[in-house]
C-alpha positions as CSV (number, residue, x, y, z in Angstrom):
1,F,7.9,-5.4,18.5
2,Q,11.5,-6.0,17.5
3,A,12.5,-9.3,16.1
4,S,15.6,-10.6,17.9
5,N,15.4,-14.0,16.3
6,P,13.0,-15.3,13.6
7,G,10.0,-16.6,15.5
8,Q,11.0,-14.9,18.8
9,F,9.8,-11.4,19.7
10,E,10.3,-9.0,22.6
11,S,6.7,-9.4,23.9
12,D,5.0,-12.8,24.0
13,S,1.8,-11.4,25.5
14,D,0.3,-10.3,22.2
15,V,1.7,-12.6,19.5
16,L,0.6,-11.3,16.2
17,W,3.6,-12.3,14.1
18,Q,3.8,-15.9,13.0
19,R,6.0,-18.1,10.9
20,G,4.6,-18.2,7.4
21,H,3.5,-21.4,5.7
22,V,6.3,-20.9,3.1
23,P,9.9,-21.3,4.3
24,E,11.7,-18.1,5.3
25,T,8.5,-16.0,5.7
26,I,6.6,-14.4,8.6
27,A,3.0,-13.4,8.7
28,Y,1.2,-10.6,10.5
29,H,-2.5,-10.2,10.5
30,G,-3.1,-6.4,11.0
31,R,-1.5,-3.2,9.9
32,V,2.2,-2.7,9.5
33,G,4.0,0.7,9.7
34,I,7.5,1.4,8.7
35,N,8.7,4.8,10.1
36,T,5.2,5.4,11.5
37,D,3.4,4.2,14.5
38,A,0.0,4.9,13.1
39,P,-0.5,2.9,9.8
40,D,-3.9,3.4,8.3
41,E,-3.5,0.7,5.6
42,A,-2.3,-2.9,5.5
43,L,1.3,-1.5,4.9
44,V,2.4,2.1,5.2
45,V,6.0,3.0,4.4
46,C,7.0,6.6,5.4
47,G,10.2,7.0,3.4
48,N,11.8,5.5,0.4
49,A,11.3,1.9,-0.5
50,K,13.8,0.0,-2.6
51,V,12.4,-3.0,-4.7
52,M,15.0,-5.3,-6.2
53,G,12.4,-7.3,-8.1
54,R,9.0,-6.8,-9.8
55,V,6.0,-5.1,-8.3
56,L,2.8,-6.5,-9.7
57,H,-0.2,-4.2,-9.4
58,P,-3.8,-5.1,-10.6
59,S,-3.4,-2.4,-13.4
60,D,-0.2,-4.1,-14.6
61,S,-0.6,-5.4,-18.2
62,R,0.9,-8.7,-17.1
63,A,-2.2,-9.3,-15.0
64,K,-4.7,-8.7,-17.9
65,Q,-6.1,-10.5,-20.8
66,N,-8.5,-9.7,-23.6
67,I,-7.1,-6.2,-24.0
68,R,-8.9,-4.3,-26.8
69,E,-9.4,-0.9,-28.2
70,V,-12.5,1.1,-27.3
71,D,-14.7,3.7,-29.1
72,T,-12.9,7.0,-28.3
73,N,-15.9,9.1,-29.0
74,E,-18.0,7.1,-26.5
75,Q,-15.2,7.4,-23.9
76,L,-15.0,11.2,-24.4
77,R,-18.8,11.4,-23.9
78,R,-18.4,9.5,-20.6
79,I,-15.6,11.8,-19.5
80,T,-17.8,14.9,-19.9
81,Q,-20.2,13.3,-17.4
82,M,-17.5,12.9,-14.8
83,R,-17.4,15.0,-11.7
84,L,-14.0,16.8,-11.5
85,V,-12.8,18.3,-8.2
86,E,-9.9,20.2,-6.7
87,Y,-9.0,19.7,-3.0
88,D,-6.5,20.4,-0.3
89,Y,-5.2,17.8,2.0
90,K,-6.2,18.1,5.7
91,P,-3.2,19.5,7.6
92,E,-3.0,16.5,10.0
93,F,-2.9,14.1,7.1
94,A,-0.3,16.2,5.2
95,S,2.0,16.4,8.1
96,V,1.9,12.7,8.8
97,M,2.5,11.8,5.2
98,G,5.3,14.4,4.8
99,I,3.3,16.4,2.1
100,K,4.5,20.0,2.0
101,D,2.1,21.5,-0.5
102,T,-1.4,20.6,0.7
């Protein structure tokens, strides 16, 4: 769909975009693709993305509390029990994602 006016879209037959509950927002319940017509996640951007603010990720220290040191020897013992693998990307995935070296 192409937005021609906030709240109005080219096709009214399958309205998936809605005005958000917060002013100046829109909501879409499904997958969104930018530069792709086959998004396989909630948001897929094929190309560069410019962020002019913060990006908060669950592993961000700003989202954590009670951070403490751990026993290094115990963690190294755990690492030796991990299964380590090497792999090649499937060609169809690599081509869609723009990955040259699979």
